[in-house]
Each structure stands twice: as C-alpha cells, then as structure tokens.
N, C-alpha and C positions, 0 to 999 in steps of 0.2 A: 687126754692131751688137750691143752687149752687152745682155744681158737684165737688167733691173733686179731687184735682190734683194728678196725679200719680207721686210718687217719682221717681227720675231718677235712672235707674238701672246701673249696672256696665258697660254694653255695651254702654249705652248712654254717660256715662262719658268718656269712652275710645274713642268713636267717636268724642266727643267735643275736647278732648285733641289732637287727631290726626289732627283735623281741624285747631286748633290754631298753632300747631307745623308746619303744612304744609304751612300756610301763612308766618310764620317767615322764614322758610327755603327757600321758594320761593322768598321772598324779598331779602335775602342775595345772592342767586344765581343771581338774576337779577341785583343787585348792582355790583356784581363782574364782570358780563358780560359788563355792561355799562362802568365800570372803564377800563377794558381791551380794549374796543373799542376806548375810548377817548385817552388813552395813545398811542395806535397803530396809530390812526389818526394823532396825533401830531408828532409822529416819522416819519411816511410816508410822511406827508405834507412838511417836511423840513429836509431831511436826511443830507444835506450838513451842515446846521447849527449845527446839533447834532454832527457830526463828528468833525467839527471845535472846538466846545466847549470841546470835549474830547481830542483833540490833541493839543490844544493851550498851555496847561500846561505840555505837555510831555517832552519838552526840559528843560534843566537846566536854572534856573533863576539867575545864578551867574553873577555878574556885569563884564563887559569886562574891561581888564586892558589897560595900555598905550602901545605904540609901540615906542621903542627907535630907533633913527637914527641920524646921524650927518655927517657933511662934515669936512674935514681937509685940511690944507694948510701947507706944510713943506718947509721952506726956510732955507737952511743951517742946523743949529742945533736948529732952532726955529720951533715950531709947534703951529698952531692956530686952534682951534676946535670950531664949531658952531652947536648947537643942533637944529634939526628940527623934534623932536619927536612929535608924535600925542598922545593926551590924549584919555582915554577910557570913562567910565561913570563918572569919577571924574577928577578933574584938577590935573596936575602934581605938586607935592609939592617939589621935590628935584631932583637935577642933580649931580651925583657923577662921576668924571673922574679918570681913572687910566691910567697913561701914560706909564706904563710898566717897568719903571726903579725904582719903589718904590715911585715915586712922585704922588700926587693926588691933585685934586682941586674940587671945587663945583661951581655951577652956570650954566646957560644956555649956556654961552660962556666962554672959558678959553684959556690961553696961557701958554706955557712951553718951557724952553730952556734945551736941553740935554747937559750934561757936555762933551760929546764926541760922537763918532759915535754910532749910535743905530740902531738896527734892531729888531723889535718885534711888539707887539700889543698894541693898545690903546682901552680902554673899557669905554663905557658910560652906567651907570645904572640909570634909572629913576624910581621914585616911586610916586604913586598918593594918593589921599585922602582915598581910600579904602584899602590902604596898599598893593597894588599890584605893582609889579615891573617888569621891562623888561630891557634887555641889548642888546647892539650892539657893535661890534668890528671892527677894521680896522687894516690892516697890513701896517706899515709905516717903512721907513728907513730915518735916519737923518745923514747927513754928511755935511761938509762945501760946497760941490759942488752940493747939491741936491736942486731941486725946484719941488715939487710934489704937486698935488691936487687930491683929490679923495673923495669917499663916503664910508660909513660904510656898513657893512652887519650884518645880524641877528646873534646873539651869538648862536653857535650850542647847547650850554647848555640850551637855552631858546626856541628852536624850538618846542619841545614837549609841553612845557607849554604855548607857544603862539598860538599853533594850537587849534582852537575851534572845538572840536569833536562834540559838540552839534549841530553845524550848518550843519554837514554832516549826522549824524545819528539821529538827532532829528526828521526830517520829516518821516524817515523810521519807527522809533519806534512809532511815532504818528499815522501813517497810520495803522500799524499792531494792535496797541492797539484799534484804532477806529473800525476796522473790528471785533476784538474779542468782544468788548463791544456791537456792533450792534448784533452779534450772540447771546450773552447772553440776551440782551433785547428781541429779537425775541423769544428765548426759554422761557423766563419768561412770555411773553404775551401769548404764545401758551398754556403754562401750566395753566395760570390764566383762559384762556378761557375754557379749558377742565374742570377745577374744577368748574367754574361757571355754565357750562352746566350740569354737573353732579348734582350739588346742586339744580339747577332749576328743573331738572327732578324728583329728589327725593321729592321736595316740592309739585310738581304737582301730583305725585302719592299719596301723603297723602290727598290731598283735592279733587281729582277728584271724580265724582259720582261713587259709587260702586253698583253692582247689589244686589238686595235683597236676603238675605240668610235666610233660615229657619233652626234654630238650635233645634234639638230634644235631650233632655236630658233623658236618660233611666237609671233607677236604676237597679242594678242586681236582686233585689227581684221581679221586674216586668217582668223579662224575663221568657218566657215559651218556652220550647224546644219541638218541634214537630218532631218526627222521619220522615225521608224521605227515602223511599225505592227506590232502583234503578229499573227502568222499564226494562222488558225483551226486547230483540231485536225483537223477533217475538213470537206470542202466540203459545203455545204447544197444539196440538190436542190430546185429550185422547179419547179412544173408549167408546161408550155409555154403553156397558156392562162391568161389572167388570171382571177382569181377574181371572180365576180359574185354578189352576195347574192341569195337567192330573192325573187321578187316576190310581193306580196300578191295574193290572188284578187280579181278585179274585183267591184265593188259594183253593187247594183241590177240584176242580170241578169234578163231576162224569162224566165218559164217557157215552155217549148215548148207549143204548142196540143195539146189532147187528141187522141187518134186518133179517126177517124170510126167 
C-alpha cells in the first residue's frame, strides 16, 4: 500500500523559493566579480596602451595649412619675387601678390615695376585645397640706384593663426585626461567589485544550510495562567504556642482577714 505524499507546507515552499533565489543571486554576484577581474587585468596588463588610446584623440584633428614665404630681388624700380611656400595637408592652389602700391599679381613667381620711388611692404598670400591660407610680407625699397635681395617674414596678422596650439597643449591635455580616465576606471572597477561581493554574500546567505528550528504555535485559548508567588528571603519562625494577651487583674477582690 502506497504511503500518501505529504502536501508541501508554506514553510517548505518558502525554503524552496529562497534556495532558487539564492542560486540566482549567487550567480549574478560571481559573474560581476569575474567581469571586474577581467577588466582590471586587461587594464593593468597594458596601462600604456590604454592611456595612448585615450590621449591619441585629445588633440585637434584640424588639417594643417600652408606656410607662406618668398624671396625678392629689387633692381632699380623693378622687383622680382619667387615663392618658396610650403604646403600643409593639401596642395597650394593659389598665390596672390600685393606689391604695396595698389598693384597685384598671381602665380608662384611674379615681376613688377614701380612707377617711382617706393618704400613699403610686399605681401604674398597662399591658399590650399582645404581653403586654408597664410601670408608673408617683406619690407622693400625701390629707387633707380637700389639693388637689394632679401627674404620675407611671417605676416604679424597670421602669427596667431599659424601657431599650432594643439601641438603644445595637446600632450598636456591628453596626459591629464588619461589620468582622470584611469582614476574613473579604477573607481568603477572597485565599486563593481564591492557590489559583486555583496551580491555573492547575499546569495550564499540564502542557500547556506540553516540550523533546524522548532516552531511552536500556541493559540490564546490554550494558554493557562498559573500564579507565581514570590519566595521569602528567609523563613519566619513562629512560637509553638499560640500567643495569648495578658489578662487584667480581677476586680473587687476581698481583703484577707487580719491575723488573730
């Protein structure tokens, strides 16, 4: 004869739910711990590559422009100019000359004749395929008795634009940003490790063996109250005979007769 199975009680169902939940929470905690250790190992094994990957794009990615320069040769009232400008990321597409007396020319080399004595500046402006431009100037003097050769200098108006600030401040900004990112990664990994450890501990607490407990359910109607009397500190000794109060002397007693 088969023994009928006992239906699961509320306590059994609660323990089964706690066991399943404990395994799920324990798995999540262990996965989080493994992920934090893998990321930390990858970061620690090659910190230089990580910093380079973070600082490589810290500078500006703007294309570099051309650098204008030229030589000049003044003979009398005639001036001959030759551009030796350097291109940037794109080829130079135009050369514009300003001879200072309202005359202009284009091309890599040019010539001009002043109508009379002249003292002023000659300017060359170059532009490349990225539509970036740069200028150079030279102070010249022209007269029938002059024979001068010289080189240009950077146009003061283009000094700020031609100075590449990214080449100076780019590495500094990159190093600072790399250190900040490294600290943030370390903080994130440490937080992830703490959270994973806490979740793992919570899951283990749910599934670890628990000591047997006896639960006694008592209904109010089954309670019986038994009085409890306090015990005396020391027993009190009483006399064996009952106490009787003293009696009053008899009243109206006759005096004895006098002796004979």
